C-alpha positions in Angstrom: 124.0 92.2 81.0 121.3 89.7 79.8 118.1 89.2 81.7 119.1 85.9 83.4 122.2 87.5 84.8 120.3 90.5 86.0 117.7 88.4 87.7 120.4 86.4 89.5 122.0 89.7 90.6 118.6 90.9 91.9 118.1 87.7 93.7 121.5 87.9 95.4 120.9 91.5 96.5 117.4 90.8 97.7 118.4 87.7 99.7 121.4 89.4 101.2 119.4 92.4 102.4 116.6 90.1 103.7 119.2 88.2 105.7 120.3 91.5 107.4 116.7 92.2 108.2 116.3 88.7 109.7 119.3 89.3 111.9 117.8 92.6 113.0 114.5 90.8 113.8 116.1 88.4 116.3 116.9 90.9 119.1 113.7 92.9 118.3 111.6 89.7 118.4 109.5 91.2 115.7 109.5 90.0 112.1 107.0 92.6 111.0 109.9 94.7 109.8 109.9 92.5 106.7 106.6 94.1 105.6 108.0 97.6 105.9 110.8 96.7 103.5 108.6 95.1 100.9 108.1 98.3 98.8 111.4 100.0 99.4 113.2 96.8 98.6 111.6 96.5 95.2 112.4 100.1 94.5 116.0 99.4 95.4 116.1 96.5 92.9 114.9 99.0 90.2 118.0 101.1 90.8 120.3 98.0 90.9 118.9 97.2 87.4 119.6 100.8 86.1 123.2 100.7 87.6 123.9 97.3 86.0 122.6 98.0 82.5 122.9 101.8 82.1 120.3 104.6 82.2 117.6 104.8 79.5 114.5 107.0 79.5 112.2 104.0 79.8 114.2 102.2 82.5 114.5 105.5 84.4 110.7 105.9 84.1 109.9 102.5 85.6 112.5 102.9 88.3 111.0 106.3 89.3 107.5 104.8 89.3 108.6 101.9 91.5 110.4 104.3 93.8 107.3 106.5 94.3 105.2 103.4 95.1 107.8 101.7 97.2 108.7 104.7 99.4 105.0 105.6 99.9 104.1 102.1 101.0 107.2 101.7 103.2 106.6 105.0 104.9 102.9 104.2 105.5 103.6 100.8 107.0 106.4 102.2 109.2 104.1 104.8 110.5 101.3 102.3 111.1 103.5 99.8 112.8 105.4 102.2 115.0 105.0 101.2 118.7 102.7 98.3 117.7 103.2 94.6 118.6 104.3 92.0 116.1 101.7 91.3 113.3 99.2 88.7 114.5 100.1 86.5 111.6 103.8 86.3 112.6 102.9 86.1 116.3 100.8 83.0 115.5 103.7 81.5 113.6 106.0 82.3 116.6 103.7 80.4 119.0 103.4 77.5 116.6 107.1 76.9 116.0 108.4 77.9 119.4 112.2 77.9 119.7 112.4 76.9 116.0 110.8 80.1 114.9 114.1 82.0 114.4 115.4 79.6 111.8 112.0 79.0 110.3 111.3 82.7 109.8 114.6 83.1 107.9 113.3 80.8 105.1 109.5 81.1 105.2 109.3 84.9 105.8 112.4 86.8 104.9 114.1 84.8 102.1 110.7 83.9 100.6 109.7 87.6 100.5 113.1 88.4 98.9 112.5 85.9 96.1 109.0 87.3 95.7 110.4 90.8 95.4 112.5 89.7 92.5 109.6 88.0 90.8 107.2 90.9 91.2 109.9 93.4 90.0 110.3 91.4 86.7 108.8 94.3 84.6 111.6 96.5 86.0 114.4 94.1 85.0 112.9 93.4 81.6 112.6 97.1 80.8 116.2 97.8 81.7 117.5 94.9 79.6 115.3 95.6 76.6 114.5 99.3 76.9 113.7 99.9 73.2 113.7 103.3 71.5 114.6 106.4 73.5 111.4 108.1 72.6 108.4 107.3 74.8 105.0 106.5 73.2 101.3 106.2 73.9 101.7 102.9 75.7 104.1 104.5 78.2 101.6 107.3 78.7 98.8 104.8 79.3 101.0 102.8 81.8 101.8 106.0 83.8 98.1 106.9 83.8 97.1 103.5 85.2 100.0 103.6 87.7 98.9 107.1 88.9 95.3 106.0 89.3 96.5 103.0 91.4 98.8 105.0 93.5 96.2 107.7 94.1 93.6 105.0 94.9 95.6 103.2 97.5 97.0 106.4 99.0 93.4 107.9 99.5 92.2 104.6 100.8 95.0 104.4 103.4 94.4 108.0 104.4 90.6 107.4 104.8 91.2 104.3 106.9 93.8 106.2 109.1 91.3 109.0 109.8 88.6 106.5 110.6 90.8 104.6 113.1 91.9 107.8 114.7 88.3 108.5 115.9 87.7 106.6 119.2 84.0 106.4 118.4 84.8 104.0 115.5 86.5 101.4 117.7 85.4 98.0 116.6 83.3 99.3 113.7 83.7 98.4 110.1 85.1 101.1 107.8 82.6 101.5 105.0 83.1 105.1 103.9 84.8 106.7 100.9 86.6 104.2 98.7 85.8 101.5 101.3 82.2 101.8 100.2 83.4 100.8 96.7 85.7 97.9 97.5 86.6 96.1 100.8 90.3 96.4 99.9 91.1 99.6 98.1 94.8 99.4 99.1 95.2 96.0 97.4 93.2 97.1 94.3 95.6 100.2 94.1 98.6 97.9 94.2 97.0 95.9 91.4 96.7 99.0 89.2 100.2 100.2 90.0 101.9 97.0 88.8 99.7 96.5 85.7 100.5 100.1 84.9 104.2 99.5 85.2 103.7 96.4 83.0 102.2 98.5 80.3 105.3 100.6 80.3 107.4 97.5 80.0 105.2 96.3 77.2 106.1 99.4 75.2 109.7 98.0 75.1 110.9 95.1 72.9 110.2 91.7 74.6 108.0 93.5 77.2 105.7 90.4 77.2 108.5 88.7 79.2 107.4 90.9 82.2 103.9 89.4 82.3 104.6 86.8 85.2 105.4 89.8 87.5 102.0 91.5 87.7 100.3 88.1 87.3 102.0 86.8 90.4 101.2 89.9 92.3 97.6 89.6 91.4 97.5 86.0 92.5 99.2 86.9 95.8 96.7 89.8 96.4 93.6 87.7 95.7 94.5 84.3 96.9 97.4 84.2 99.3 98.6 87.1 101.5 96.1 89.8 100.6 92.3 89.6 100.3 92.0 85.8 101.1 94.1 86.0 104.2 92.3 89.0 105.7 88.8 87.7 104.8 89.6 84.5 106.6 89.5 86.1 110.1 88.2 89.6 109.8 84.5 88.7 110.2 85.2 87.3 113.7 87.0 90.5 114.7 84.6 93.0 113.2 80.9 92.8 114.1 78.9 93.7 111.1 81.6 92.7 108.6 79.4 90.0 107.1 76.7 92.5 106.3 79.4 94.9 104.8 80.8 92.0 102.7 77.3 91.3 101.3 76.9 94.7 99.8 80.5 95.8 98.9 82.7 93.8 96.5 86.0 92.3 97.8 88.4 93.7 95.2 87.2 95.3 92.0 85.4 98.5 93.0 81.8 99.3 92.2 80.2 102.6 93.2 77.6 102.2 96.0 74.3 101.8 94.3 71.0 102.9 95.9 69.5 100.1 97.8 72.5 97.8 97.6 
């Protein structure tokens, strides 16, 4: 199967699954379930790729890495959203569109995220179509190391934030400890490392450069669209002291806290 055919298969699978999640969101009146499926859905596409093209050490490697990342992220978001109301972003959309929100959410939330899943997962598809030699090399090792650093970074950051929020005395306060003293968004920076690490593994394969739009798109989304930019737009009004925190801690790329900063 060539790359174009595999991407069309991925798109069909992703959109079909997202349609099922959209149908489930209607009686629940909660479209936040789409966020829980973001990571596991990409992991699922990795195994669709392997099933469609055949197993190879490098394709199995990227599929396994995507699964570790996707299941961890999905489990964390499921735990965090359990018993919670609909995400404020989607609640605002629901109020804005009124009775039209059901149909609007299908295209602007669910199907859009399905298409983005396919685009971000491009390194997985490229690696399975052009896996290269069976023996793994130094670039694969470097990619796994970058991936592991990213996965550890976002996991530790999420754990530190969960512990901070579990303490009632921290209600309304800004989390500025641990990794959150290095970057205001360690979870997003971890995602950044994860997918550039997977790209390095893809780059070890022939035509791996074709995978570049995947991590590039994810980086743009994290920095300019649904990640840092979206949160920074409103968080200062919800967290007293956030402006002071933002003045001394970088938004994305981490810097150790320096004396006097």
